C-alpha positions as CSV (number, residue, x, y, z in Angstrom):
1,M,34.0,17.2,-47.4
2,N,31.5,15.3,-47.5
3,P,29.6,15.5,-44.9
4,L,29.0,11.7,-45.5
5,A,32.8,10.7,-46.0
6,A,33.5,13.1,-42.6
7,L,30.7,10.4,-41.0
8,T,32.0,7.6,-42.9
9,L,36.1,8.5,-41.2
10,T,34.7,9.2,-37.8
11,V,32.6,5.2,-37.4
12,L,35.7,3.9,-38.7
13,L,38.1,5.6,-36.6
14,T,36.0,5.9,-33.5
15,L,35.6,1.9,-33.9
16,S,39.1,0.7,-34.5
17,A,40.6,2.4,-31.3
18,C,38.7,0.5,-28.5
19,G,42.1,-1.0,-27.7
20,Q,40.6,-4.1,-26.3
21,K,42.1,-7.2,-27.2
22,G,40.6,-10.3,-27.2
23,A,37.4,-12.2,-25.2
24,L,35.5,-9.6,-23.8
25,F,35.1,-11.0,-19.5
26,L,34.0,-10.0,-16.5
27,P,37.6,-11.0,-13.7
28,T,37.1,-13.4,-10.8
29,E,40.4,-13.6,-9.0
30,P,40.9,-11.2,-5.7
31,A,42.1,-8.5,-7.2
32,A,39.4,-7.5,-9.1
33,A,37.0,-7.1,-5.6
34,Q,39.4,-4.1,-4.8
35,R,39.1,-2.2,-8.5
36,A,36.3,0.6,-9.1
37,T,33.4,-0.5,-10.7
38,L,31.9,1.6,-13.8
39,I,29.8,3.9,-11.8
40,Q,32.4,4.5,-8.9
41,T,34.6,5.5,-11.6
42,L,31.9,7.6,-13.7
43,R,30.8,9.4,-9.9
44,P,34.0,9.4,-7.5
45,G,33.1,10.4,-4.1
46,P,31.7,8.2,-1.7
47,P,29.5,5.6,-2.0
48,A,25.4,6.8,-2.7
49,Q,22.9,5.7,0.1
50,A,20.3,3.5,-0.8
51,P,16.9,4.5,-0.7
52,A,15.5,3.1,2.5
53,P,12.6,0.7,1.2
54,V,9.0,2.2,2.0
55,S,7.2,0.3,4.5
56,A,3.1,-0.5,3.5
57,A,2.0,0.9,6.9
58,S,3.6,4.6,6.1
59,A,2.9,4.6,2.5
60,P,-0.3,7.9,2.0
61,A,-2.9,5.4,1.3
62,S,-3.2,6.4,-3.3
63,S,-7.3,8.1,-3.8
64,A,-6.9,5.4,-6.7
65,S,-6.9,2.6,-4.2
66,S,-10.4,3.5,-2.1
67,P,-12.8,4.5,-4.0
68,A,-14.5,8.0,-3.1
69,T,-18.5,8.0,-2.2
70,T,-20.2,11.9,-2.6
71,P,-24.1,12.0,-2.0
């Protein structure tokens, strides 16, 4: 089979097989709040902890912020 024909057939089958009918929307009913999000579906397990914000006092000073003076 011609590679271009195989690629075209693959693309057409992929696009036709999505299964979604009608307009896309974000559900707002209360039952939707209990459903898993896409990230939770892709990474099952406990939710990841967000990294703690770094305060200016604990952040190391970069060398670009203060010019070094050399004799």
